[in-house]
Biotite code that builds the C-alpha atoms (Angstrom):
import biotite.structure as struc

atoms = struc.array([
    struc.Atom([156.560, 53.531, 116.770], chain_id="A", res_id=1, res_name="MET", atom_name="CA", element="C"),
    struc.Atom([155.821, 54.271, 113.146], chain_id="A", res_id=2, res_name="LEU", atom_name="CA", element="C"),
    struc.Atom([157.685, 53.743, 109.838], chain_id="A", res_id=3, res_name="SER", atom_name="CA", element="C"),
    struc.Atom([158.169, 55.413, 106.547], chain_id="A", res_id=4, res_name="THR", atom_name="CA", element="C"),
    struc.Atom([157.863, 53.237, 103.250], chain_id="A", res_id=5, res_name="PRO", atom_name="CA", element="C"),
    struc.Atom([161.448, 52.119, 103.439], chain_id="A", res_id=6, res_name="VAL", atom_name="CA", element="C"),
    struc.Atom([160.613, 49.061, 104.731], chain_id="A", res_id=7, res_name="LEU", atom_name="CA", element="C"),
    struc.Atom([162.699, 45.731, 103.229], chain_id="A", res_id=8, res_name="ALA", atom_name="CA", element="C"),
    struc.Atom([164.128, 42.306, 104.375], chain_id="A", res_id=9, res_name="ALA", atom_name="CA", element="C"),
    struc.Atom([166.544, 40.110, 103.186], chain_id="A", res_id=10, res_name="ASN", atom_name="CA", element="C"),
    struc.Atom([165.120, 37.057, 101.057], chain_id="A", res_id=11, res_name="ALA", atom_name="CA", element="C"),
    struc.Atom([163.982, 33.933, 103.215], chain_id="A", res_id=12, res_name="VAL", atom_name="CA", element="C"),
    struc.Atom([163.520, 30.469, 101.702], chain_id="A", res_id=13, res_name="ASP", atom_name="CA", element="C"),
    struc.Atom([159.757, 30.354, 101.978], chain_id="A", res_id=14, res_name="GLY", atom_name="CA", element="C"),
    struc.Atom([159.191, 26.658, 101.324], chain_id="A", res_id=15, res_name="ASN", atom_name="CA", element="C"),
    struc.Atom([155.357, 26.391, 101.579], chain_id="A", res_id=16, res_name="ILE", atom_name="CA", element="C"),
    struc.Atom([154.225, 23.471, 103.606], chain_id="A", res_id=17, res_name="SER", atom_name="CA", element="C"),
    struc.Atom([150.956, 21.440, 103.238], chain_id="A", res_id=18, res_name="ASN", atom_name="CA", element="C"),
    struc.Atom([150.892, 21.014, 106.784], chain_id="A", res_id=19, res_name="ASP", atom_name="CA", element="C"),
    struc.Atom([147.649, 23.039, 108.114], chain_id="A", res_id=20, res_name="THR", atom_name="CA", element="C"),
    struc.Atom([149.859, 23.753, 111.496], chain_id="A", res_id=21, res_name="ASP", atom_name="CA", element="C"),
    struc.Atom([149.167, 27.333, 112.488], chain_id="A", res_id=22, res_name="THR", atom_name="CA", element="C"),
    struc.Atom([152.965, 27.876, 113.233], chain_id="A", res_id=23, res_name="ALA", atom_name="CA", element="C"),
    struc.Atom([153.762, 26.822, 109.564], chain_id="A", res_id=24, res_name="ASN", atom_name="CA", element="C"),
    struc.Atom([151.059, 29.342, 108.342], chain_id="A", res_id=25, res_name="GLU", atom_name="CA", element="C"),
    struc.Atom([152.229, 32.232, 110.519], chain_id="A", res_id=26, res_name="THR", atom_name="CA", element="C"),
    struc.Atom([155.677, 31.365, 109.288], chain_id="A", res_id=27, res_name="SER", atom_name="CA", element="C"),
    struc.Atom([154.793, 31.195, 105.704], chain_id="A", res_id=28, res_name="THR", atom_name="CA", element="C"),
    struc.Atom([152.873, 34.546, 105.864], chain_id="A", res_id=29, res_name="ALA", atom_name="CA", element="C"),
    struc.Atom([155.683, 36.221, 107.426], chain_id="A", res_id=30, res_name="SER", atom_name="CA", element="C"),
    struc.Atom([158.128, 34.885, 105.108], chain_id="A", res_id=31, res_name="ASN", atom_name="CA", element="C"),
    struc.Atom([156.028, 36.100, 102.217], chain_id="A", res_id=32, res_name="ASP", atom_name="CA", element="C"),
    struc.Atom([155.622, 39.501, 103.534], chain_id="A", res_id=33, res_name="LEU", atom_name="CA", element="C"),
    struc.Atom([159.378, 39.657, 104.130], chain_id="A", res_id=34, res_name="PHE", atom_name="CA", element="C"),
    struc.Atom([160.018, 38.572, 100.900], chain_id="A", res_id=35, res_name="GLU", atom_name="CA", element="C"),
    struc.Atom([157.841, 41.207, 99.128], chain_id="A", res_id=36, res_name="GLU", atom_name="CA", element="C"),
    struc.Atom([159.904, 43.876, 101.542], chain_id="A", res_id=37, res_name="LEU", atom_name="CA", element="C"),
    struc.Atom([163.198, 42.434, 100.263], chain_id="A", res_id=38, res_name="ASP", atom_name="CA", element="C"),
    struc.Atom([162.090, 42.934, 96.730], chain_id="A", res_id=39, res_name="GLN", atom_name="CA", element="C"),
    struc.Atom([160.767, 46.629, 97.401], chain_id="A", res_id=40, res_name="SER", atom_name="CA", element="C"),
    struc.Atom([164.255, 47.582, 99.220], chain_id="A", res_id=41, res_name="VAL", atom_name="CA", element="C"),
    struc.Atom([165.928, 46.983, 95.728], chain_id="A", res_id=42, res_name="ASN", atom_name="CA", element="C"),
    struc.Atom([163.420, 49.003, 93.780], chain_id="A", res_id=43, res_name="GLU", atom_name="CA", element="C"),
    struc.Atom([163.709, 51.536, 96.469], chain_id="A", res_id=44, res_name="TYR", atom_name="CA", element="C"),
    struc.Atom([167.409, 51.659, 96.356], chain_id="A", res_id=45, res_name="ASN", atom_name="CA", element="C"),
    struc.Atom([167.044, 51.894, 92.314], chain_id="A", res_id=46, res_name="GLN", atom_name="CA", element="C"),
    struc.Atom([165.106, 54.974, 92.730], chain_id="A", res_id=47, res_name="ASN", atom_name="CA", element="C"),
    struc.Atom([166.715, 56.920, 95.338], chain_id="A", res_id=48, res_name="LEU", atom_name="CA", element="C"),
    struc.Atom([167.401, 59.792, 93.370], chain_id="A", res_id=49, res_name="SER", atom_name="CA", element="C"),
    struc.Atom([163.796, 60.627, 92.869], chain_id="A", res_id=50, res_name="ILE", atom_name="CA", element="C"),
    struc.Atom([163.030, 60.570, 96.705], chain_id="A", res_id=51, res_name="LEU", atom_name="CA", element="C"),
    struc.Atom([161.759, 63.984, 98.006], chain_id="A", res_id=52, res_name="PRO", atom_name="CA", element="C"),
    struc.Atom([164.688, 65.212, 100.470], chain_id="A", res_id=53, res_name="GLN", atom_name="CA", element="C"),
    struc.Atom([162.574, 65.179, 103.427], chain_id="A", res_id=54, res_name="LEU", atom_name="CA", element="C"),
    struc.Atom([162.576, 61.333, 103.158], chain_id="A", res_id=55, res_name="ILE", atom_name="CA", element="C"),
    struc.Atom([166.130, 61.105, 103.355], chain_id="A", res_id=56, res_name="LEU", atom_name="CA", element="C"),
    struc.Atom([166.128, 63.660, 106.422], chain_id="A", res_id=57, res_name="THR", atom_name="CA", element="C"),
    struc.Atom([163.907, 61.296, 108.264], chain_id="A", res_id=58, res_name="VAL", atom_name="CA", element="C"),
    struc.Atom([165.611, 58.030, 107.169], chain_id="A", res_id=59, res_name="ALA", atom_name="CA", element="C"),
    struc.Atom([168.936, 58.883, 105.675], chain_id="A", res_id=60, res_name="GLY", atom_name="CA", element="C"),
    struc.Atom([171.567, 57.700, 107.985], chain_id="A", res_id=61, res_name="ASP", atom_name="CA", element="C"),
    struc.Atom([169.630, 55.219, 110.266], chain_id="A", res_id=62, res_name="ASP", atom_name="CA", element="C"),
    struc.Atom([168.549, 51.939, 111.785], chain_id="A", res_id=63, res_name="VAL", atom_name="CA", element="C"),
    struc.Atom([165.050, 51.680, 111.230], chain_id="A", res_id=64, res_name="ILE", atom_name="CA", element="C"),
    struc.Atom([163.069, 49.307, 113.020], chain_id="A", res_id=65, res_name="PHE", atom_name="CA", element="C"),
    struc.Atom([159.560, 48.217, 112.223], chain_id="A", res_id=66, res_name="ALA", atom_name="CA", element="C"),
    struc.Atom([157.026, 46.178, 114.123], chain_id="A", res_id=67, res_name="ASP", atom_name="CA", element="C"),
    struc.Atom([154.492, 44.717, 111.677], chain_id="A", res_id=68, res_name="ILE", atom_name="CA", element="C"),
    struc.Atom([151.267, 43.394, 113.121], chain_id="A", res_id=69, res_name="GLU", atom_name="CA", element="C"),
    struc.Atom([150.069, 40.361, 110.984], chain_id="A", res_id=70, res_name="MET", atom_name="CA", element="C"),
    struc.Atom([146.680, 39.392, 110.247], chain_id="A", res_id=71, res_name="ASN", atom_name="CA", element="C"),
    struc.Atom([147.107, 36.056, 112.075], chain_id="A", res_id=72, res_name="ASP", atom_name="CA", element="C"),
    struc.Atom([147.953, 38.028, 115.330], chain_id="A", res_id=73, res_name="GLY", atom_name="CA", element="C"),
    struc.Atom([151.831, 37.483, 115.186], chain_id="A", res_id=74, res_name="ASN", atom_name="CA", element="C"),
    struc.Atom([154.364, 40.242, 114.738], chain_id="A", res_id=75, res_name="ASN", atom_name="CA", element="C"),
    struc.Atom([156.835, 40.511, 111.886], chain_id="A", res_id=76, res_name="LEU", atom_name="CA", element="C"),
    struc.Atom([159.833, 42.823, 112.936], chain_id="A", res_id=77, res_name="MET", atom_name="CA", element="C"),
    struc.Atom([162.435, 43.969, 110.692], chain_id="A", res_id=78, res_name="VAL", atom_name="CA", element="C"),
    struc.Atom([165.315, 46.195, 110.562], chain_id="A", res_id=79, res_name="THR", atom_name="CA", element="C"),
    struc.Atom([166.537, 48.447, 107.803], chain_id="A", res_id=80, res_name="ALA", atom_name="CA", element="C"),
    struc.Atom([170.297, 50.197, 107.868], chain_id="A", res_id=81, res_name="VAL", atom_name="CA", element="C"),
    struc.Atom([170.203, 53.534, 105.696], chain_id="A", res_id=82, res_name="THR", atom_name="CA", element="C"),
    struc.Atom([173.593, 55.163, 104.510], chain_id="A", res_id=83, res_name="ASN", atom_name="CA", element="C"),
    struc.Atom([172.723, 58.391, 102.762], chain_id="A", res_id=84, res_name="SER", atom_name="CA", element="C"),
    struc.Atom([169.180, 57.021, 102.135], chain_id="A", res_id=85, res_name="GLY", atom_name="CA", element="C"),
    struc.Atom([170.231, 53.883, 100.442], chain_id="A", res_id=86, res_name="GLU", atom_name="CA", element="C"),
    struc.Atom([169.582, 50.806, 102.410], chain_id="A", res_id=87, res_name="VAL", atom_name="CA", element="C"),
    struc.Atom([172.392, 49.038, 103.010], chain_id="A", res_id=88, res_name="THR", atom_name="CA", element="C"),
    struc.Atom([170.938, 46.334, 105.367], chain_id="A", res_id=89, res_name="GLY", atom_name="CA", element="C"),
    struc.Atom([167.729, 44.730, 106.158], chain_id="A", res_id=90, res_name="PHE", atom_name="CA", element="C"),
    struc.Atom([167.120, 41.691, 108.204], chain_id="A", res_id=91, res_name="ARG", atom_name="CA", element="C"),
    struc.Atom([164.194, 40.215, 110.426], chain_id="A", res_id=92, res_name="GLU", atom_name="CA", element="C"),
    struc.Atom([164.851, 40.454, 113.828], chain_id="A", res_id=93, res_name="VAL", atom_name="CA", element="C"),
    struc.Atom([163.118, 38.360, 116.997], chain_id="A", res_id=94, res_name="SER", atom_name="CA", element="C"),
    struc.Atom([162.707, 41.430, 119.181], chain_id="A", res_id=95, res_name="SER", atom_name="CA", element="C"),
    struc.Atom([163.264, 45.324, 119.450], chain_id="A", res_id=96, res_name="ALA", atom_name="CA", element="C"),
    struc.Atom([165.764, 44.938, 122.094], chain_id="A", res_id=97, res_name="SER", atom_name="CA", element="C"),
    struc.Atom([168.014, 43.447, 119.120], chain_id="A", res_id=98, res_name="GLU", atom_name="CA", element="C"),
    struc.Atom([168.222, 46.851, 117.645], chain_id="A", res_id=99, res_name="VAL", atom_name="CA", element="C"),
    struc.Atom([169.350, 50.238, 118.549], chain_id="A", res_id=100, res_name="GLU", atom_name="CA", element="C"),
    struc.Atom([167.068, 52.189, 116.298], chain_id="A", res_id=101, res_name="SER", atom_name="CA", element="C"),
    struc.Atom([166.583, 55.775, 115.386], chain_id="A", res_id=102, res_name="THR", atom_name="CA", element="C"),
    struc.Atom([163.275, 55.264, 113.574], chain_id="A", res_id=103, res_name="VAL", atom_name="CA", element="C"),
    struc.Atom([160.733, 52.961, 114.894], chain_id="A", res_id=104, res_name="GLU", atom_name="CA", element="C"),
    struc.Atom([157.430, 52.084, 113.004], chain_id="A", res_id=105, res_name="ILE", atom_name="CA", element="C"),
    struc.Atom([154.740, 50.238, 114.272], chain_id="A", res_id=106, res_name="THR", atom_name="CA", element="C"),
    struc.Atom([152.050, 49.258, 111.509], chain_id="A", res_id=107, res_name="THR", atom_name="CA", element="C"),
    struc.Atom([150.124, 46.209, 110.309], chain_id="A", res_id=108, res_name="THR", atom_name="CA", element="C"),
    struc.Atom([150.358, 43.635, 107.387], chain_id="A", res_id=109, res_name="GLU", atom_name="CA", element="C"),
    struc.Atom([147.413, 45.274, 105.942], chain_id="A", res_id=110, res_name="ASP", atom_name="CA", element="C"),
    struc.Atom([149.132, 48.924, 105.560], chain_id="A", res_id=111, res_name="VAL", atom_name="CA", element="C"),
    struc.Atom([152.332, 47.605, 104.426], chain_id="A", res_id=112, res_name="VAL", atom_name="CA", element="C"),
    struc.Atom([150.624, 45.344, 101.913], chain_id="A", res_id=113, res_name="ARG", atom_name="CA", element="C"),
    struc.Atom([148.599, 48.607, 100.719], chain_id="A", res_id=114, res_name="GLU", atom_name="CA", element="C"),
    struc.Atom([151.736, 50.593, 100.486], chain_id="A", res_id=115, res_name="VAL", atom_name="CA", element="C"),
    struc.Atom([153.718, 47.829, 98.439], chain_id="A", res_id=116, res_name="LEU", atom_name="CA", element="C"),
    struc.Atom([150.723, 48.016, 95.854], chain_id="A", res_id=117, res_name="ALA", atom_name="CA", element="C"),
    struc.Atom([150.433, 51.529, 95.879], chain_id="A", res_id=118, res_name="SER", atom_name="CA", element="C"),
    struc.Atom([151.575, 53.808, 92.956], chain_id="A", res_id=119, res_name="ASP", atom_name="CA", element="C"),
    struc.Atom([151.937, 56.667, 95.725], chain_id="A", res_id=120, res_name="ARG", atom_name="CA", element="C"),
    struc.Atom([153.537, 54.501, 98.498], chain_id="A", res_id=121, res_name="PRO", atom_name="CA", element="C"),
    struc.Atom([154.650, 57.426, 100.723], chain_id="A", res_id=122, res_name="LEU", atom_name="CA", element="C"),
    struc.Atom([151.233, 59.075, 100.613], chain_id="A", res_id=123, res_name="SER", atom_name="CA", element="C"),
    struc.Atom([149.719, 55.803, 101.107], chain_id="A", res_id=124, res_name="THR", atom_name="CA", element="C"),
    struc.Atom([151.931, 55.297, 104.123], chain_id="A", res_id=125, res_name="PHE", atom_name="CA", element="C"),
    struc.Atom([151.412, 58.870, 105.414], chain_id="A", res_id=126, res_name="MET", atom_name="CA", element="C"),
    struc.Atom([147.694, 58.598, 105.021], chain_id="A", res_id=127, res_name="ASP", atom_name="CA", element="C"),
    struc.Atom([148.024, 55.480, 107.409], chain_id="A", res_id=128, res_name="SER", atom_name="CA", element="C"),
    struc.Atom([149.788, 57.395, 109.945], chain_id="A", res_id=129, res_name="VAL", atom_name="CA", element="C"),
    struc.Atom([147.094, 60.220, 109.791], chain_id="A", res_id=130, res_name="ASP", atom_name="CA", element="C"),
    struc.Atom([144.344, 57.881, 110.258], chain_id="A", res_id=131, res_name="GLN", atom_name="CA", element="C"),
    struc.Atom([146.447, 56.035, 113.251], chain_id="A", res_id=132, res_name="GLY", atom_name="CA", element="C"),
    struc.Atom([146.851, 52.710, 111.551], chain_id="A", res_id=133, res_name="GLU", atom_name="CA", element="C"),
    struc.Atom([150.689, 53.470, 111.430], chain_id="A", res_id=134, res_name="SER", atom_name="CA", element="C"),
    struc.Atom([152.773, 55.217, 113.903], chain_id="A", res_id=135, res_name="GLU", atom_name="CA", element="C"),
    struc.Atom([156.384, 56.658, 113.509], chain_id="A", res_id=136, res_name="VAL", atom_name="CA", element="C"),
    struc.Atom([158.902, 57.724, 116.237], chain_id="A", res_id=137, res_name="GLU", atom_name="CA", element="C"),
    struc.Atom([162.134, 59.283, 115.476], chain_id="A", res_id=138, res_name="VAL", atom_name="CA", element="C"),
    struc.Atom([165.182, 60.716, 117.430], chain_id="A", res_id=139, res_name="ASP", atom_name="CA", element="C"),
    struc.Atom([166.177, 64.205, 117.238], chain_id="A", res_id=140, res_name="GLY", atom_name="CA", element="C"),
    struc.Atom([164.784, 67.613, 116.790], chain_id="A", res_id=141, res_name="PHE", atom_name="CA", element="C"),
    struc.Atom([165.446, 67.951, 112.738], chain_id="A", res_id=142, res_name="ILE", atom_name="CA", element="C"),
    struc.Atom([164.175, 64.323, 112.199], chain_id="A", res_id=143, res_name="LYS", atom_name="CA", element="C"),
    struc.Atom([160.864, 65.370, 113.980], chain_id="A", res_id=144, res_name="ASN", atom_name="CA", element="C"),
    struc.Atom([160.366, 68.268, 112.313], chain_id="A", res_id=145, res_name="ALA", atom_name="CA", element="C"),
    struc.Atom([161.014, 66.614, 108.778], chain_id="A", res_id=146, res_name="ALA", atom_name="CA", element="C"),
    struc.Atom([158.629, 64.076, 110.117], chain_id="A", res_id=147, res_name="LEU", atom_name="CA", element="C"),
    struc.Atom([155.977, 66.685, 110.984], chain_id="A", res_id=148, res_name="ARG", atom_name="CA", element="C"),
    struc.Atom([156.292, 68.470, 107.541], chain_id="A", res_id=149, res_name="THR", atom_name="CA", element="C"),
    struc.Atom([155.967, 64.946, 105.680], chain_id="A", res_id=150, res_name="LEU", atom_name="CA", element="C"),
    struc.Atom([152.667, 64.547, 107.579], chain_id="A", res_id=151, res_name="GLU", atom_name="CA", element="C"),
    struc.Atom([151.454, 67.994, 106.583], chain_id="A", res_id=152, res_name="ALA", atom_name="CA", element="C"),
    struc.Atom([152.548, 67.491, 102.955], chain_id="A", res_id=153, res_name="ILE", atom_name="CA", element="C"),
    struc.Atom([151.469, 64.234, 102.235], chain_id="A", res_id=154, res_name="TYR", atom_name="CA", element="C"),
])
């Protein structure tokens, strides 16, 4: 599974506890990343008109599932629903079985943070795919062809 830099999520109350319990630290790290992704969804939707058509072909009308391996060893799993390229729904899920996805992404927290901080998020993400740090799977011949083209261009 792999993802395009279209990740995003609904904001979660990120109350930070002084408790040193590992579960709380894990929750805080996942919540923080989820909140950053949620903010990036809004920015993505605001800039939809400048996206390459290939992005819309790969992730234009889809259910995107992303499994993000966190640095603490846990996983943050999110799903984004797109309609004509716009992210219309974004939420955290507890397992892949909750989602009937058409695009699946597997990546790491470090890659997601690099993509979020990048001036060229698509290139940054595609580099992570080329280096084997991320993986993307799509349904259908046309989406697969568009994904392969993205990999070749970026």
